[in-house]
Each structure stands twice: as C-alpha cells, then as structure tokens.
Biotite code that builds the C-alpha atoms (Angstrom):
import biotite.structure as struc

atoms = struc.array([
    struc.Atom([66.569, 54.736, 25.971], chain_id="A", res_id=1, res_name="UNK", atom_name="CA", element="C"),
    struc.Atom([62.740, 55.709, 26.679], chain_id="A", res_id=2, res_name="UNK", atom_name="CA", element="C"),
    struc.Atom([61.527, 55.123, 30.068], chain_id="A", res_id=3, res_name="UNK", atom_name="CA", element="C"),
    struc.Atom([59.935, 52.231, 29.781], chain_id="A", res_id=4, res_name="UNK", atom_name="CA", element="C"),
    struc.Atom([62.638, 50.921, 27.358], chain_id="A", res_id=5, res_name="UNK", atom_name="CA", element="C"),
    struc.Atom([64.539, 51.469, 30.382], chain_id="A", res_id=6, res_name="UNK", atom_name="CA", element="C"),
    struc.Atom([61.908, 48.727, 32.388], chain_id="A", res_id=7, res_name="UNK", atom_name="CA", element="C"),
    struc.Atom([61.952, 46.463, 29.281], chain_id="A", res_id=8, res_name="UNK", atom_name="CA", element="C"),
    struc.Atom([65.173, 45.942, 29.497], chain_id="A", res_id=9, res_name="UNK", atom_name="CA", element="C"),
    struc.Atom([65.332, 45.899, 33.099], chain_id="A", res_id=10, res_name="UNK", atom_name="CA", element="C"),
    struc.Atom([62.458, 43.008, 33.381], chain_id="A", res_id=11, res_name="UNK", atom_name="CA", element="C"),
    struc.Atom([64.166, 41.203, 30.752], chain_id="A", res_id=12, res_name="UNK", atom_name="CA", element="C"),
    struc.Atom([67.689, 40.284, 32.322], chain_id="A", res_id=13, res_name="UNK", atom_name="CA", element="C"),
    struc.Atom([65.401, 39.707, 35.697], chain_id="A", res_id=14, res_name="UNK", atom_name="CA", element="C"),
    struc.Atom([63.857, 36.822, 34.093], chain_id="A", res_id=15, res_name="UNK", atom_name="CA", element="C"),
    struc.Atom([66.901, 35.737, 32.660], chain_id="A", res_id=16, res_name="UNK", atom_name="CA", element="C"),
    struc.Atom([69.081, 35.550, 36.071], chain_id="A", res_id=17, res_name="UNK", atom_name="CA", element="C"),
    struc.Atom([65.400, 33.938, 37.808], chain_id="A", res_id=18, res_name="UNK", atom_name="CA", element="C"),
    struc.Atom([65.354, 31.254, 34.776], chain_id="A", res_id=19, res_name="UNK", atom_name="CA", element="C"),
    struc.Atom([69.549, 30.448, 35.307], chain_id="A", res_id=20, res_name="UNK", atom_name="CA", element="C"),
    struc.Atom([68.812, 30.336, 39.155], chain_id="A", res_id=21, res_name="UNK", atom_name="CA", element="C"),
    struc.Atom([65.568, 28.241, 39.079], chain_id="A", res_id=22, res_name="UNK", atom_name="CA", element="C"),
    struc.Atom([67.915, 25.627, 36.247], chain_id="A", res_id=23, res_name="UNK", atom_name="CA", element="C"),
    struc.Atom([70.699, 25.651, 38.706], chain_id="A", res_id=24, res_name="UNK", atom_name="CA", element="C"),
    struc.Atom([68.174, 24.818, 41.742], chain_id="A", res_id=25, res_name="UNK", atom_name="CA", element="C"),
    struc.Atom([66.876, 22.052, 39.248], chain_id="A", res_id=26, res_name="UNK", atom_name="CA", element="C"),
    struc.Atom([70.772, 20.835, 38.604], chain_id="A", res_id=27, res_name="UNK", atom_name="CA", element="C"),
    struc.Atom([71.591, 20.819, 42.418], chain_id="A", res_id=28, res_name="UNK", atom_name="CA", element="C"),
    struc.Atom([68.198, 19.150, 43.387], chain_id="A", res_id=29, res_name="UNK", atom_name="CA", element="C"),
    struc.Atom([68.018, 21.890, 45.798], chain_id="A", res_id=30, res_name="UNK", atom_name="CA", element="C"),
    struc.Atom([64.394, 21.976, 47.226], chain_id="A", res_id=31, res_name="UNK", atom_name="CA", element="C"),
    struc.Atom([62.331, 24.669, 47.254], chain_id="A", res_id=32, res_name="UNK", atom_name="CA", element="C"),
    struc.Atom([60.477, 26.489, 50.192], chain_id="A", res_id=33, res_name="UNK", atom_name="CA", element="C"),
    struc.Atom([57.315, 24.749, 48.682], chain_id="A", res_id=34, res_name="UNK", atom_name="CA", element="C"),
    struc.Atom([58.676, 21.368, 48.454], chain_id="A", res_id=35, res_name="UNK", atom_name="CA", element="C"),
    struc.Atom([59.596, 21.390, 51.906], chain_id="A", res_id=36, res_name="UNK", atom_name="CA", element="C"),
    struc.Atom([56.634, 23.137, 53.718], chain_id="A", res_id=37, res_name="UNK", atom_name="CA", element="C"),
    struc.Atom([54.119, 20.796, 51.280], chain_id="A", res_id=38, res_name="UNK", atom_name="CA", element="C"),
    struc.Atom([56.066, 17.634, 52.625], chain_id="A", res_id=39, res_name="UNK", atom_name="CA", element="C"),
    struc.Atom([56.350, 18.997, 56.223], chain_id="A", res_id=40, res_name="UNK", atom_name="CA", element="C"),
    struc.Atom([52.648, 19.615, 55.437], chain_id="A", res_id=41, res_name="UNK", atom_name="CA", element="C"),
    struc.Atom([52.280, 15.571, 54.497], chain_id="A", res_id=42, res_name="UNK", atom_name="CA", element="C"),
    struc.Atom([53.888, 14.738, 57.682], chain_id="A", res_id=43, res_name="UNK", atom_name="CA", element="C"),
    struc.Atom([52.252, 16.407, 60.086], chain_id="A", res_id=44, res_name="UNK", atom_name="CA", element="C"),
    struc.Atom([48.467, 15.431, 59.100], chain_id="A", res_id=45, res_name="UNK", atom_name="CA", element="C"),
    struc.Atom([49.468, 11.547, 58.841], chain_id="A", res_id=46, res_name="UNK", atom_name="CA", element="C"),
    struc.Atom([51.325, 11.361, 62.393], chain_id="A", res_id=47, res_name="UNK", atom_name="CA", element="C"),
    struc.Atom([48.581, 13.259, 63.138], chain_id="A", res_id=48, res_name="UNK", atom_name="CA", element="C"),
    struc.Atom([45.721, 11.169, 62.169], chain_id="A", res_id=49, res_name="UNK", atom_name="CA", element="C"),
    struc.Atom([48.276, 7.391, 62.282], chain_id="A", res_id=50, res_name="UNK", atom_name="CA", element="C"),
    struc.Atom([48.597, 9.110, 66.485], chain_id="A", res_id=51, res_name="UNK", atom_name="CA", element="C"),
    struc.Atom([44.613, 9.588, 66.963], chain_id="A", res_id=52, res_name="UNK", atom_name="CA", element="C"),
    struc.Atom([45.022, 13.056, 67.557], chain_id="A", res_id=53, res_name="UNK", atom_name="CA", element="C"),
    struc.Atom([43.231, 14.724, 65.137], chain_id="A", res_id=54, res_name="UNK", atom_name="CA", element="C"),
    struc.Atom([42.506, 17.828, 67.313], chain_id="A", res_id=55, res_name="UNK", atom_name="CA", element="C"),
    struc.Atom([45.773, 19.462, 67.648], chain_id="A", res_id=56, res_name="UNK", atom_name="CA", element="C"),
    struc.Atom([46.026, 19.353, 63.375], chain_id="A", res_id=57, res_name="UNK", atom_name="CA", element="C"),
    struc.Atom([42.322, 21.137, 63.610], chain_id="A", res_id=58, res_name="UNK", atom_name="CA", element="C"),
    struc.Atom([44.068, 23.822, 66.098], chain_id="A", res_id=59, res_name="UNK", atom_name="CA", element="C"),
    struc.Atom([47.088, 24.105, 63.622], chain_id="A", res_id=60, res_name="UNK", atom_name="CA", element="C"),
    struc.Atom([45.285, 24.449, 61.261], chain_id="A", res_id=61, res_name="UNK", atom_name="CA", element="C"),
    struc.Atom([42.535, 27.571, 63.056], chain_id="A", res_id=62, res_name="UNK", atom_name="CA", element="C"),
    struc.Atom([45.875, 29.701, 63.307], chain_id="A", res_id=63, res_name="UNK", atom_name="CA", element="C"),
    struc.Atom([46.606, 28.685, 59.082], chain_id="A", res_id=64, res_name="UNK", atom_name="CA", element="C"),
    struc.Atom([43.934, 30.012, 58.440], chain_id="A", res_id=65, res_name="UNK", atom_name="CA", element="C"),
    struc.Atom([44.103, 33.421, 60.105], chain_id="A", res_id=66, res_name="UNK", atom_name="CA", element="C"),
    struc.Atom([47.350, 34.315, 58.493], chain_id="A", res_id=67, res_name="UNK", atom_name="CA", element="C"),
    struc.Atom([45.742, 32.583, 55.375], chain_id="A", res_id=68, res_name="UNK", atom_name="CA", element="C"),
    struc.Atom([42.656, 35.496, 55.905], chain_id="A", res_id=69, res_name="UNK", atom_name="CA", element="C"),
    struc.Atom([45.183, 37.775, 56.724], chain_id="A", res_id=70, res_name="UNK", atom_name="CA", element="C"),
    struc.Atom([47.203, 38.134, 52.830], chain_id="A", res_id=71, res_name="UNK", atom_name="CA", element="C"),
    struc.Atom([44.193, 38.089, 51.500], chain_id="A", res_id=72, res_name="UNK", atom_name="CA", element="C"),
    struc.Atom([42.627, 34.650, 51.188], chain_id="A", res_id=73, res_name="UNK", atom_name="CA", element="C"),
    struc.Atom([38.782, 33.639, 51.594], chain_id="A", res_id=74, res_name="UNK", atom_name="CA", element="C"),
    struc.Atom([38.296, 31.469, 55.227], chain_id="A", res_id=75, res_name="UNK", atom_name="CA", element="C"),
    struc.Atom([36.135, 29.597, 53.537], chain_id="A", res_id=76, res_name="UNK", atom_name="CA", element="C"),
    struc.Atom([38.295, 28.481, 50.605], chain_id="A", res_id=77, res_name="UNK", atom_name="CA", element="C"),
    struc.Atom([41.190, 28.226, 53.032], chain_id="A", res_id=78, res_name="UNK", atom_name="CA", element="C"),
    struc.Atom([39.334, 25.386, 55.193], chain_id="A", res_id=79, res_name="UNK", atom_name="CA", element="C"),
    struc.Atom([38.147, 23.721, 52.749], chain_id="A", res_id=80, res_name="UNK", atom_name="CA", element="C"),
    struc.Atom([41.466, 23.434, 50.328], chain_id="A", res_id=81, res_name="UNK", atom_name="CA", element="C"),
    struc.Atom([42.967, 23.001, 54.010], chain_id="A", res_id=82, res_name="UNK", atom_name="CA", element="C"),
    struc.Atom([39.980, 19.878, 54.457], chain_id="A", res_id=83, res_name="UNK", atom_name="CA", element="C"),
    struc.Atom([40.697, 18.684, 50.483], chain_id="A", res_id=84, res_name="UNK", atom_name="CA", element="C"),
    struc.Atom([44.493, 17.893, 51.826], chain_id="A", res_id=85, res_name="UNK", atom_name="CA", element="C"),
    struc.Atom([43.703, 16.121, 54.649], chain_id="A", res_id=86, res_name="UNK", atom_name="CA", element="C"),
    struc.Atom([41.109, 14.146, 53.060], chain_id="A", res_id=87, res_name="UNK", atom_name="CA", element="C"),
    struc.Atom([43.522, 12.920, 50.412], chain_id="A", res_id=88, res_name="UNK", atom_name="CA", element="C"),
    struc.Atom([46.334, 11.646, 52.571], chain_id="A", res_id=89, res_name="UNK", atom_name="CA", element="C"),
    struc.Atom([44.505, 10.518, 55.274], chain_id="A", res_id=90, res_name="UNK", atom_name="CA", element="C"),
    struc.Atom([42.074, 8.858, 53.663], chain_id="A", res_id=91, res_name="UNK", atom_name="CA", element="C"),
    struc.Atom([43.403, 7.595, 50.394], chain_id="A", res_id=92, res_name="UNK", atom_name="CA", element="C"),
    struc.Atom([46.810, 6.905, 52.492], chain_id="A", res_id=93, res_name="UNK", atom_name="CA", element="C"),
    struc.Atom([47.639, 9.569, 49.316], chain_id="A", res_id=94, res_name="UNK", atom_name="CA", element="C"),
    struc.Atom([52.187, 9.286, 48.953], chain_id="A", res_id=95, res_name="UNK", atom_name="CA", element="C"),
    struc.Atom([54.420, 11.866, 48.202], chain_id="A", res_id=96, res_name="UNK", atom_name="CA", element="C"),
    struc.Atom([56.331, 10.624, 44.477], chain_id="A", res_id=97, res_name="UNK", atom_name="CA", element="C"),
    struc.Atom([59.310, 12.836, 43.393], chain_id="A", res_id=98, res_name="UNK", atom_name="CA", element="C"),
    struc.Atom([59.205, 15.299, 41.038], chain_id="A", res_id=99, res_name="UNK", atom_name="CA", element="C"),
    struc.Atom([59.900, 13.406, 36.862], chain_id="A", res_id=100, res_name="UNK", atom_name="CA", element="C"),
    struc.Atom([63.102, 15.520, 37.046], chain_id="A", res_id=101, res_name="UNK", atom_name="CA", element="C"),
    struc.Atom([63.893, 14.241, 40.964], chain_id="A", res_id=102, res_name="UNK", atom_name="CA", element="C"),
    struc.Atom([63.704, 10.481, 39.701], chain_id="A", res_id=103, res_name="UNK", atom_name="CA", element="C"),
    struc.Atom([65.029, 7.949, 40.001], chain_id="A", res_id=104, res_name="UNK", atom_name="CA", element="C"),
    struc.Atom([62.293, 4.863, 40.289], chain_id="A", res_id=105, res_name="UNK", atom_name="CA", element="C"),
    struc.Atom([58.777, 4.507, 41.225], chain_id="A", res_id=106, res_name="UNK", atom_name="CA", element="C"),
    struc.Atom([59.189, 4.333, 45.148], chain_id="A", res_id=107, res_name="UNK", atom_name="CA", element="C"),
    struc.Atom([56.600, 6.629, 46.399], chain_id="A", res_id=108, res_name="UNK", atom_name="CA", element="C"),
    struc.Atom([57.962, 8.621, 49.024], chain_id="A", res_id=109, res_name="UNK", atom_name="CA", element="C"),
    struc.Atom([56.738, 7.214, 53.168], chain_id="A", res_id=110, res_name="UNK", atom_name="CA", element="C"),
])
C-alpha cells in the first residue's frame, strides 16, 4: 500500500469511529462541551441582565475576547458576536429550545 492509500484508509477509519461516537452520544443524550458552554453563557448573560449587573458581564466579555484574539480571531468581530448574543438574549427574551433529537415536548428551556 502506498503512503497515500494508507493515509486515506486511516482517515476513513477515523471518520467511521467519530461517527460512531457521535451516534452513541446522541443515543445516550450526552451533551457536548459546546452544549454546556452555550447554556452557561446564556445563564450568565441573563443573570447579569436580570440582576442589573451588566458591568460584570462587560469585564468577562473583555476576557473572552482577549482569549479569542490570542487564538487568532478578530477582536472587533468577536465583540460583534458577543454583542449580538447579548442583544438576542436580553432584548427578545430568547430562550433555548430542546434539540429536535432530544425533544419530548415544545416547552422552552429557562
């Protein structure tokens, strides 16, 4: 087998293995790191907003953007995304809904 074929075979096996992992997590209803981070950010923003402590959120946003920038993200774009999320969560009272594959009813998550 050539090196290219060996690499292609390794990548194929890796894709199959990762697909099995995703399917198992879906079946077991296991949240991902991103699912947890999304919920945590939403809770933090809403708690800051409802307790009138948005000044605390600004400091955390600065820290988040610094870390994103150190990973190579654009500073202004990072602030823009955070500002959009804060606006979405606080001004429209946006709530999480269950993921369709986990959905048992239409009750929003609060």
